[in-house]
Backbone bond lengths (Angstrom), bond angles and torsions (degrees), N, CA, C in turn:
res aa  C-N    CA-C-N  psi(-1)  N-CA   C-N-CA  omega(-1)  CA-C   N-CA-C  phi
1 X - - - 1.461 - - 1.527 109.83 -
2 X 1.320 117.46 127.91 1.455 122.57 179.04 1.525 108.74 -84.15
3 X 1.326 116.19 105.71 1.455 121.37 -175.63 1.526 110.56 -72.44
4 X 1.334 116.01 128.69 1.460 121.70 177.64 1.531 111.96 -96.33
5 X 1.302 117.35 -19.47 1.467 120.79 179.50 1.531 109.81 -63.96
6 X 1.325 116.20 152.27 1.457 120.66 -174.62 1.520 110.14 -152.33
7 X 1.327 113.88 176.85 1.452 123.46 177.26 1.524 107.33 -118.92
8 X 1.330 116.96 135.73 1.465 121.12 175.44 1.524 108.57 -120.25
9 X 1.335 115.79 128.25 1.460 121.82 -177.19 1.525 108.38 -119.05
10 X 1.329 116.75 128.27 1.459 119.10 -177.35 1.506 112.25 -172.97
11 X 1.335 116.08 -130.02 1.463 119.94 -175.25 1.519 110.84 -154.93
12 X 1.321 114.60 165.06 1.468 123.36 173.62 1.523 107.53 -123.57
13 X 1.331 115.97 133.45 1.458 121.60 177.04 1.517 109.96 -123.66
14 X 1.323 117.13 134.84 1.458 123.21 173.69 1.525 108.22 -120.84
15 X 1.325 116.02 132.43 1.458 121.44 176.24 1.520 108.19 -129.50
16 X 1.317 116.42 108.69 1.467 121.02 175.63 1.520 108.16 -88.90
17 X 1.329 115.21 131.20 1.460 121.99 -176.64 1.518 113.64 -104.32
18 X 1.332 116.67 -25.09 1.458 120.82 -174.59 1.534 108.61 -149.18
19 X 1.323 119.35 143.62 1.464 127.74 -1.77 1.525 113.70 -83.88
20 X 1.340 117.70 -3.43 1.455 122.59 176.12 1.525 108.37 -132.06
21 X 1.320 116.88 146.13 1.453 120.56 173.22 1.528 109.12 -73.66
22 X 1.313 115.27 134.72 1.465 119.77 179.89 1.523 107.81 -158.23
23 X 1.318 117.42 128.13 1.466 120.95 -176.12 1.520 110.50 -137.98
24 X 1.324 114.90 141.73 1.458 119.80 171.09 1.524 109.52 -151.92
25 X 1.313 115.79 157.99 1.454 123.00 177.44 1.527 108.15 -143.70
26 X 1.328 116.44 140.86 1.454 118.82 174.24 1.522 110.04 -142.57
27 X 1.310 114.69 150.81 1.465 120.65 178.41 1.522 109.60 -75.04
28 X 1.312 115.31 148.90 1.466 119.75 -179.39 1.514 109.03 -160.63
29 X 1.321 115.07 170.90 1.464 120.11 173.12 1.518 108.71 -144.65
30 X 1.310 114.39 158.38 1.459 121.66 -176.34 1.521 109.75 -137.88
31 X 1.313 116.09 152.19 1.457 121.50 166.75 1.523 108.44 -92.37
32 X 1.308 116.22 141.49 1.456 121.23 165.21 1.526 104.91 -107.87
33 X 1.312 116.29 98.97 1.459 121.82 -171.38 1.522 110.32 -103.00
34 X 1.315 116.34 118.79 1.458 120.11 167.63 1.524 106.16 -73.00
35 X 1.334 117.30 115.83 1.466 119.06 -170.12 1.529 112.43 -66.73
36 X 1.338 117.81 -14.71 1.466 119.94 175.27 1.525 112.10 -85.32
37 X 1.329 117.32 -4.74 1.467 121.36 -178.76 1.528 112.76 -104.14
38 X 1.331 118.34 3.88 1.459 120.19 -172.59 1.528 112.80 -59.64
39 X 1.325 117.24 -42.93 1.466 119.89 179.92 1.522 110.67 -64.88
40 X 1.333 116.82 -41.34 1.459 121.15 179.33 1.523 111.16 -65.40
41 X 1.318 117.39 -42.58 1.465 120.63 178.85 1.526 110.89 -62.66
42 X 1.322 116.25 -42.53 1.458 120.68 179.91 1.525 111.48 -62.65
43 X 1.330 116.61 -34.13 1.464 120.79 179.07 1.526 112.42 -76.36
44 X 1.316 116.33 -34.20 1.471 120.77 -175.96 1.522 113.58 -79.87
45 X 1.336 117.14 -35.94 1.457 121.22 -170.06 1.522 111.56 -101.90
46 X 1.311 115.95 137.79 1.454 120.10 176.99 1.520 112.38 -79.78
47 X 1.325 116.66 -27.88 1.468 120.97 -173.12 1.518 113.33 -100.31
48 X 1.330 117.40 6.75 1.459 121.73 -179.38 1.524 109.61 -133.50
49 X 1.328 115.26 137.65 1.466 120.11 177.70 1.516 109.96 -138.57
50 X 1.328 114.99 156.00 1.458 122.37 177.05 1.521 108.90 -105.17
51 X 1.316 115.89 117.84 1.474 123.55 177.14 1.518 114.04 62.06
52 X 1.323 116.46 28.20 1.465 120.28 170.02 1.525 109.05 -153.42
53 X 1.325 116.69 163.53 1.460 121.93 -172.74 1.523 111.88 -66.60
54 X 1.325 114.46 141.03 1.451 122.59 171.12 1.525 106.83 -165.12
55 X 1.327 116.07 -179.73 1.455 118.59 174.07 1.525 109.23 -56.63
56 X 1.341 116.30 -48.32 1.465 122.88 172.23 1.520 108.13 -121.99
57 X 1.316 115.82 142.20 1.454 118.52 176.93 1.518 109.94 -149.61
58 X 1.316 114.55 162.01 1.454 122.85 174.51 1.519 106.52 -119.39
59 X 1.331 115.70 112.47 1.457 121.14 178.52 1.524 107.96 -104.56
60 X 1.324 116.72 122.99 1.468 120.01 -177.84 1.522 112.07 -55.35
61 X 1.333 117.09 -34.79 1.466 120.65 -176.00 1.521 112.95 -66.55
62 X 1.341 117.31 -17.18 1.459 120.47 178.86 1.519 112.47 -76.18
63 X 1.334 116.52 -9.50 1.461 120.95 -171.50 1.526 110.34 -130.15
64 X 1.328 115.40 169.47 1.452 119.28 -178.76 1.514 110.99 59.69
65 X 1.333 117.06 -140.44 1.467 120.22 -178.55 1.527 112.57 -92.10
66 X 1.340 116.75 3.61 1.459 120.49 176.70 1.512 114.83 81.61
67 X 1.340 117.60 3.42 1.464 120.98 -179.69 1.524 110.29 -92.46
68 X 1.325 115.02 -178.53 1.465 120.56 179.67 1.524 112.81 -80.07
69 X 1.326 118.73 -4.47 1.456 121.22 177.89 1.522 109.41 -62.77
70 X 1.340 118.80 128.50 1.469 120.52 -179.25 1.523 111.75 -53.83
71 X 1.339 115.93 142.69 1.462 120.66 -176.50 1.521 112.23 -59.76
72 X 1.331 116.68 -39.74 1.470 118.10 179.50 1.522 110.64 -59.88
73 X 1.315 117.54 -43.49 1.464 120.77 179.72 1.529 110.59 -63.07
74 X 1.332 117.11 -39.45 1.465 119.99 178.71 1.524 111.37 -63.18
75 X 1.338 116.37 -47.65 1.463 120.16 -177.77 1.520 110.46 -66.63
76 X 1.325 117.56 -42.14 1.466 120.02 179.80 1.527 111.13 -63.69
77 X 1.326 117.29 -33.73 1.467 119.68 176.46 1.525 110.38 -66.07
78 X 1.318 117.15 -43.55 1.462 120.42 177.72 1.525 110.93 -62.23
79 X 1.319 116.52 -43.92 1.461 120.10 -179.85 1.528 110.72 -64.73
80 X 1.335 116.10 -36.39 1.453 119.75 178.00 1.515 111.57 -60.27
81 X 1.338 116.85 -37.30 1.466 120.58 177.61 1.524 110.94 -65.56
82 X 1.330 116.84 -25.16 1.466 121.28 177.76 1.528 111.67 -92.69
83 X 1.342 117.41 4.72 1.455 121.12 179.31 1.510 114.22 76.33
84 X 1.338 117.58 28.26 1.465 122.21 -176.58 1.522 109.74 -116.57
85 X 1.321 116.66 129.08 1.461 123.11 177.17 1.523 108.28 -119.45
86 X 1.322 116.96 116.41 1.467 120.71 -179.40 1.516 112.70 -78.85
87 X 1.332 118.29 -15.78 1.470 121.84 -174.89 1.530 110.44 53.49
88 X 1.337 115.52 47.41 1.470 123.78 178.61 1.518 113.49 66.43
89 X 1.331 117.60 20.69 1.463 120.14 174.62 1.518 111.18 -65.89
90 X 1.325 117.97 163.57 1.468 121.39 -175.57 1.517 113.32 -69.52
91 X 1.322 114.90 149.20 1.462 123.53 173.90 1.519 106.69 -123.63
92 X 1.333 116.14 121.27 1.464 121.36 -176.92 1.522 109.10 -121.41
93 X 1.309 115.63 130.58 1.457 122.27 -172.19 1.523 110.46 -109.78
94 X 1.329 116.07 120.09 1.462 121.88 173.61 1.519 107.56 -89.60
95 X 1.323 116.57 117.08 1.465 120.23 -176.26 1.519 110.08 -158.57
96 X 1.313 115.85 163.06 1.460 121.00 169.70 1.526 108.21 -83.26
97 X 1.327 117.19 138.26 1.462 119.26 -179.38 1.520 111.18 -78.43
98 X 1.310 115.08 161.10 1.462 119.68 168.51 1.529 106.34 -68.80
99 X 1.327 116.76 127.14 1.463 122.03 -176.74 1.522 108.91 -119.86
100 X 1.334 116.39 118.99 1.461 121.41 -176.36 1.531 110.79 47.93
101 X 1.331 114.77 48.32 1.471 124.29 173.07 1.522 114.27 74.33
102 X 1.342 118.64 8.57 1.462 119.94 178.94 1.517 110.10 -120.81
103 X 1.340 116.33 138.29 1.459 120.20 -178.92 1.517 111.08 -147.30
104 X 1.331 115.54 136.33 1.463 121.38 168.61 1.520 108.12 -152.81
105 X 1.326 116.37 125.20 1.457 122.15 178.71 1.527 109.43 -118.05
106 X 1.332 118.70 104.68 1.463 118.39 174.39 1.529 111.37 -57.67
107 X 1.341 115.40 -39.02 1.452 121.19 178.33 1.521 109.41 -144.36
108 X 1.313 116.38 129.96 1.466 121.50 169.99 1.525 107.40 -128.77
109 X 1.328 115.93 149.64 1.463 120.14 -172.03 1.525 109.78 -130.18
110 X 1.339 115.42 126.04 1.455 121.50 173.19 1.534 108.38 -92.27
111 X 1.329 116.49 120.34 1.458 122.58 172.81 1.531 106.61 -95.07
112 X 1.316 116.34 115.27 1.464 122.08 -171.35 1.524 109.67 -111.13
113 X 1.337 115.79 118.20 1.454 122.19 -173.32 1.522 111.52 -109.18
114 X 1.321 115.45 146.81 1.454 120.18 170.38 1.524 108.73 -73.94
115 X 1.337 115.71 165.52 1.469 120.59 -176.18 1.518 111.95 -59.73
116 X 1.341 118.42 -31.31 1.461 120.43 -178.43 1.530 112.71 -88.30
117 X 1.346 117.31 4.65 1.457 120.04 168.81 1.509 117.37 106.18
118 X 1.336 119.30 -8.92 1.455 119.56 179.20 1.525 110.30 -81.39
119 X 1.320 115.13 149.94 1.454 120.50 -179.88 1.521 109.44 -77.87
120 X 1.331 116.61 125.26 1.466 121.61 -176.30 1.518 112.89 -99.59
121 X 1.324 117.16 -36.04 1.465 119.76 -174.29 1.518 110.26 -163.81
122 X 1.324 114.45 160.64 1.457 122.16 169.90 1.525 108.11 -121.20
123 X 1.312 115.05 142.81 1.461 121.25 172.20 1.525 106.79 -119.50
124 X 1.330 115.66 113.84 1.462 121.62 178.86 1.525 107.58 -94.30
125 X 1.322 116.87 114.99 1.466 118.99 176.56 1.525 109.55 -104.74
126 X 1.335 114.99 125.37 1.462 122.37 -177.24 1.522 109.06 -110.05
127 X 1.334 115.66 134.46 1.466 121.60 173.09 1.522 108.03 -115.37
128 X 1.315 117.72 138.68 1.463 119.51 170.77 1.530 109.55 -106.44
129 X 1.316 115.92 172.45 1.463 119.83 -175.93 1.521 113.05 -80.80
130 X 1.334 116.93 7.71 1.464 121.93 176.92 1.529 111.06 -100.61
131 X 1.336 117.12 10.89 1.452 121.39 177.88 1.513 114.51 82.29
132 X 1.344 117.36 12.79 1.463 121.71 -179.44 1.523 110.03 -102.33
133 X 1.333 115.95 156.75 1.466 121.18 179.20 1.522 109.65 -144.54
134 X 1.334 114.20 151.72 1.460 120.11 -178.75 1.520 108.41 -155.11
135 X 1.344 116.26 149.18 1.463 121.53 -178.48 1.521 111.44 -120.92
136 X 1.323 115.04 145.13 1.458 123.28 171.84 1.524 107.10 -113.99
137 X 1.319 116.86 118.04 1.468 122.68 -175.53 1.526 108.27 -103.93
138 X 1.333 116.76 119.31 1.467 120.38 -173.46 1.521 111.65 -134.62
139 X 1.339 117.16 127.64 1.465 120.26 175.56 1.521 110.67 -70.10
140 X 1.326 115.20 154.84 1.456 122.08 176.64 1.520 108.36 -104.79
141 X 1.321 116.51 133.80 1.464 120.97 179.61 1.515 111.83 -81.81
142 X 1.312 116.11 -157.23 1.462 122.11 -177.67 1.518 112.54 -96.02
143 X 1.331 116.66 21.84 1.458 120.11 -178.94 1.528 111.00 -68.34
144 X 1.310 115.90 147.19 1.465 121.14 174.44 1.527 108.07 -107.01
145 X 1.334 116.03 154.78 1.453 119.72 -176.71 1.511 110.63 70.31
146 X 1.324 116.10 -134.36 1.465 120.00 177.36 1.522 109.35 -74.60
147 X 1.334 116.20 141.51 1.453 119.64 177.88 1.520 109.58 -123.70
148 X 1.330 115.28 160.84 1.456 121.85 -171.15 1.527 110.32 -123.36
149 X 1.322 115.16 140.86 1.456 122.21 176.43 1.516 108.76 -140.59
150 X 1.317 116.77 160.06 1.456 120.11 178.89 1.514 110.24 -150.59
151 X 1.324 115.14 154.72 1.458 120.57 175.26 1.518 108.98 -162.09
152 X 1.319 115.14 163.91 1.453 121.11 175.80 1.530 108.96 -83.27
153 X 1.293 116.77 141.31 1.462 121.44 177.04 1.528 109.47 -68.19
154 X 1.329 116.85 129.57 1.464 121.05 178.58 1.526 112.97 -125.87
155 X 1.331 117.48 -2.19 1.463 121.36 -171.44 1.524 109.33 -130.29
156 X 1.319 115.98 131.74 1.471 122.75 -178.55 1.531 110.14 -72.67
157 X 1.327 115.65 128.34 1.464 120.21 179.43 1.520 111.01 -121.13
158 X 1.327 116.14 -63.97 1.463 121.10 -175.33 1.523 110.97 -104.38
159 X 1.336 118.27 138.71 1.459 120.18 176.46 1.532 112.98 -71.02
160 X 1.335 116.83 -3.91 1.461 120.75 179.07 1.526 112.38 -108.12
161 X 1.337 117.46 10.91 1.464 121.16 -178.33 1.520 109.95 -124.11
162 X 1.342 116.20 135.87 1.456 120.86 176.49 1.528 110.77 -71.57
163 X 1.327 116.11 167.08 1.452 121.12 179.29 1.536 112.74 -87.37
164 X 1.326 117.65 -30.73 1.472 120.07 -175.24 1.529 110.50 -80.90
165 X 1.323 114.53 69.40 1.459 121.09 -176.80 1.526 110.74 -133.78
166 X 1.321 114.31 165.77 1.456 121.64 179.56 1.523 109.71 -120.30
167 X 1.328 115.09 142.68 1.456 121.41 172.38 1.525 109.49 -103.89
168 X 1.328 116.45 133.41 1.461 122.70 170.14 1.520 107.59 -119.25
169 X 1.328 115.41 122.38 1.460 121.60 -177.52 1.525 110.39 -105.65
170 X 1.313 115.96 139.58 1.462 122.45 170.59 1.528 106.84 -128.89
171 X 1.323 116.90 115.74 1.462 121.87 -170.69 1.521 109.98 -129.98
172 X 1.308 116.75 137.43 1.465 121.46 168.73 1.523 107.85 -102.73
173 X 1.314 116.46 134.43 1.464 120.44 179.09 1.525 109.64 -59.44
174 X 1.321 117.73 141.48 1.464 120.18 -175.72 1.526 112.97 -62.93
175 X 1.317 115.03 130.84 1.457 123.05 175.54 1.512 107.24 -144.42
176 X 1.322 117.42 -129.22 1.462 119.65 174.10 1.522 111.29 -69.19
177 X 1.325 116.01 -22.89 1.459 121.21 173.63 1.521 108.88 -134.88
178 X 1.311 114.95 161.30 1.458 120.46 174.16 1.522 108.37 -134.80
179 X 1.325 115.88 145.93 1.456 120.94 178.08 1.518 108.86 -143.95
180 X 1.330 115.83 131.04 1.463 122.62 176.76 1.521 107.52 -130.48
181 X 1.317 116.44 117.34 1.451 121.14 176.82 1.519 110.38 -113.40
182 X 1.324 117.35 137.62 1.465 122.08 179.89 1.523 108.21 -130.76
183 X 1.321 115.85 121.46 1.463 120.76 174.20 1.522 108.42 -106.55
184 X 1.306 116.37 128.75 1.457 122.07 176.51 1.522 107.71 -107.43
185 X 1.320 116.38 128.32 1.460 119.73 -177.03 1.519 110.49 -138.07
186 X 1.327 114.80 159.34 1.464 122.11 178.40 1.522 108.18 -135.73
187 X 1.340 116.10 119.84 1.472 121.08 -179.60 1.524 111.03 51.50
188 X 1.335 115.68 46.52 1.468 124.23 177.59 1.520 113.58 71.00
189 X 1.334 117.92 3.93 1.461 121.19 179.13 1.526 108.93 -99.89
190 X 1.344 118.75 117.16 1.464 120.64 178.49 1.523 111.03 -61.14
191 X 1.322 115.72 132.46 1.455 121.15 -179.90 1.520 110.86 -109.31
192 X 1.330 116.88 -42.15 1.459 119.65 -178.08 1.520 110.33 -155.02
193 X 1.334 115.85 145.83 1.457 123.02 171.40 1.523 108.53 -119.66
194 X 1.312 116.22 137.69 1.458 121.65 175.38 1.521 108.22 -130.60
195 X 1.326 116.85 138.72 1.459 121.53 -178.08 1.521 109.54 -135.73
196 X 1.310 115.36 128.52 1.466 123.47 174.27 1.514 107.61 -111.47
197 X 1.330 118.38 127.77 1.463 122.06 176.73 1.518 109.51 -135.20
198 X 1.326 115.72 147.51 1.452 119.64 178.64 1.511 112.33 -158.66
199 X 1.323 115.24 155.10 1.460 122.60 176.63 1.518 108.85 -108.84
200 X 1.322 116.22 140.10 1.461 121.73 -174.49 1.517 112.15 -75.96
201 X 1.316 116.04 138.80 1.462 123.83 170.06 1.521 108.15 -133.63
202 X 1.324 116.17 153.47 1.456 119.57 177.28 1.530 109.37 -66.15
203 X 1.301 115.34 148.13 1.461 121.04 179.78 1.525 108.19 -87.46
204 X 1.340 115.50 87.93 1.456 122.71 -178.88 1.523 109.30 -126.31
205 X 1.324 116.63 162.38 1.460 120.46 177.87 1.525 110.91 -61.75
206 X 1.326 117.07 -38.48 1.461 119.92 179.39 1.527 110.92 -60.95
207 X 1.325 116.95 -46.06 1.458 119.89 179.55 1.525 112.19 -68.86
208 X 1.327 116.69 -31.56 1.465 119.65 177.97 1.523 111.59 -66.64
209 X 1.313 117.30 -44.37 1.474 118.60 179.18 1.517 109.98 -68.71
210 X 1.328 117.03 -31.97 1.466 120.61 178.60 1.529 111.26 -64.08
211 X 1.343 117.73 -47.15 1.471 119.01 -178.79 1.522 110.87 -71.87
212 X 1.325 117.29 -29.97 1.467 118.87 177.78 1.527 110.69 -65.49
213 X 1.324 116.81 -40.47 1.462 120.26 179.48 1.525 111.31 -71.93
214 X 1.329 116.42 -34.34 1.466 120.13 -178.65 1.524 112.07 -78.71
215 X 1.343 116.55 -38.37 1.470 121.47 -177.59 1.524 107.51 -134.50
216 X 1.328 118.65 74.02 1.471 120.48 -175.32 1.527 112.49 -68.55
217 X 1.333 114.63 154.63 1.471 124.27 178.39 1.527 111.30 36.29
218 X 1.329 114.86 59.23 1.468 120.63 -170.90 1.524 112.60 -60.59
219 X 1.326 118.25 -40.47 1.465 118.79 -177.25 1.535 111.80 -70.08
220 X 1.337 117.36 -35.01 1.467 119.92 174.85 1.521 109.99 -65.72
221 X 1.332 115.62 -37.46 1.464 120.61 176.93 1.522 111.06 -61.65
222 X 1.333 116.69 -39.74 1.463 120.87 -179.85 1.522 110.59 -63.20
223 X 1.326 117.34 -46.50 1.468 120.68 -179.86 1.525 110.70 -63.08
224 X 1.340 116.83 -41.88 1.465 120.03 177.54 1.524 110.43 -61.76
225 X 1.340 116.47 -40.85 1.464 120.22 179.81 1.523 111.44 -65.27
226 X 1.342 117.22 -39.47 1.471 120.55 178.51 1.526 110.32 -58.41
227 X 1.320 117.59 -46.42 1.463 120.59 -177.49 1.533 111.46 -72.43
228 X 1.320 117.47 -35.38 1.458 120.27 178.16 1.528 110.85 -65.88
229 X 1.338 116.45 -44.80 1.462 119.61 179.71 1.532 110.68 -67.92
230 X 1.326 117.37 -32.94 1.464 120.27 175.92 1.526 110.69 -63.20
231 X 1.320 116.42 -40.76 1.465 119.93 177.15 1.519 110.71 -62.81
232 X 1.320 117.29 -42.64 1.467 120.72 179.31 1.528 111.01 -62.77
233 X 1.337 117.04 -40.64 1.462 119.90 177.68 1.526 111.42 -64.28
234 X 1.314 116.50 -41.35 1.466 120.43 178.78 1.528 110.71 -62.65
235 X 1.346 116.41 -39.93 1.462 120.33 178.41 1.527 111.72 -67.66
236 X 1.337 116.64 -23.59 1.461 120.41 176.58 1.526 112.03 -82.73
237 X 1.323 117.14 -0.86 1.449 120.89 173.45 1.512 115.80 99.37
238 X 1.342 119.16 8.28 1.455 120.22 178.57 1.526 109.84 -73.91
239 X 1.320 115.60 136.64 1.460 119.78 -178.34 1.531 110.41 -89.36
240 X 1.314 115.71 154.23 1.457 121.61 179.76 1.527 110.67 -80.79
241 X 1.338 115.26 142.34 1.463 121.39 174.53 1.520 109.19 -99.52
242 X 1.305 115.19 141.79 1.465 120.04 178.59 1.522 109.77 -67.53
243 X 1.325 116.05 138.80 1.465 120.55 -179.55 1.527 110.35 -84.30
244 X 1.341 117.40 118.06 1.468 119.90 177.43 1.526 110.94 -79.30
245 X 1.295 116.57 169.29 1.461 121.00 174.19 1.530 108.79 -64.17
246 X 1.330 118.22 145.37 1.466 119.79 179.23 1.523 110.84 -66.38
247 X 1.324 117.95 159.99 1.465 120.51 177.20 1.529 110.94 -57.06
248 X 1.322 116.20 148.63 1.458 119.88 179.34 1.519 111.75 -65.91
249 X 1.328 116.14 -33.85 1.464 121.05 176.55 1.516 109.45 -97.67
250 X 1.329 117.05 144.90 1.455 121.09 -177.76 1.520 112.67 -81.79
251 X 1.338 117.25 -2.97 1.462 120.11 -179.30 1.516 110.33 -136.31
252 X 1.322 115.58 140.98 1.452 122.52 167.12 1.520 106.57 -102.13
253 X 1.317 116.78 117.49 1.464 122.02 -175.19 1.529 109.11 -98.54
254 X 1.308 116.04 120.50 1.459 122.03 175.59 1.526 107.49 -104.01
255 X 1.319 117.86 122.64 1.461 121.80 179.82 1.519 109.22 -119.60
256 X 1.327 115.38 176.21 1.456 120.01 178.75 1.519 111.64 -63.19
257 X 1.337 117.31 -23.16 1.457 120.81 -179.14 1.516 113.36 -97.70
258 X 1.352 116.64 -0.83 1.453 119.58 177.75 1.515 109.55 -68.37
259 X 1.333 119.04 127.59 1.462 119.86 -179.89 1.533 111.21 -58.27
260 X 1.314 116.32 138.40 1.451 120.37 178.19 1.516 109.94 -67.68
261 X 1.316 116.05 142.31 1.454 119.01 174.72 1.509 108.09 -80.30
262 X 1.299 116.51 140.53 1.462 119.33 -176.07 1.513 110.28 -110.18
263 X 1.328 114.35 162.88 1.450 119.07 176.92 1.519 110.45 -73.39
């Protein structure tokens, strides 16, 4: 079996532009997991397991809606609401793995392909530190190279960010490198830019132990960084925003007929 799953090693950068300048960058790594290869990966790798403890693992409950419904069925249902049929094409999830039984993904992305190999849609799943999760389901057009998507923010993430904001995504399809850029703006005024970049490596035990030694307990590091940067923002005088109730639906579906959000 020719494994399509891979490892991406790189960094995340956040640059806040308003109302205060604030920038940070940290090293990180992600799995690009073909969800149909999970059993094969678990059998091949000593340091990775599916739904059981290991140095690295993929627990289904960490993703999707957290229920026992298979992830493929969940994603296909969301895509169906957007009028997209993959015809059993591959679904590959970019995410941080559970490391020594701990997992937190601020953002994970499902790359959803048609059976003949073209990219049909992306599903951006966002987790906040309050235990809530929400997905933005967006079709991919006929763009070549980097492609662009946008949507209105509907899910509370940061206590220092308002809700009436827009996300603009710029994504390159995964290859030898991957890049995901997100611009957050309010009334046409840029508020924050975030960029994820990584270089592809084969998903092998050797590479897994290498990234663990170089960037240990990566998901715990991410949570610590979120709280540390929040403290720095508070010390810079940013006020806290009240957390609203989460959306009633776990997904925001963007279709070809969804009105464009304007500046």
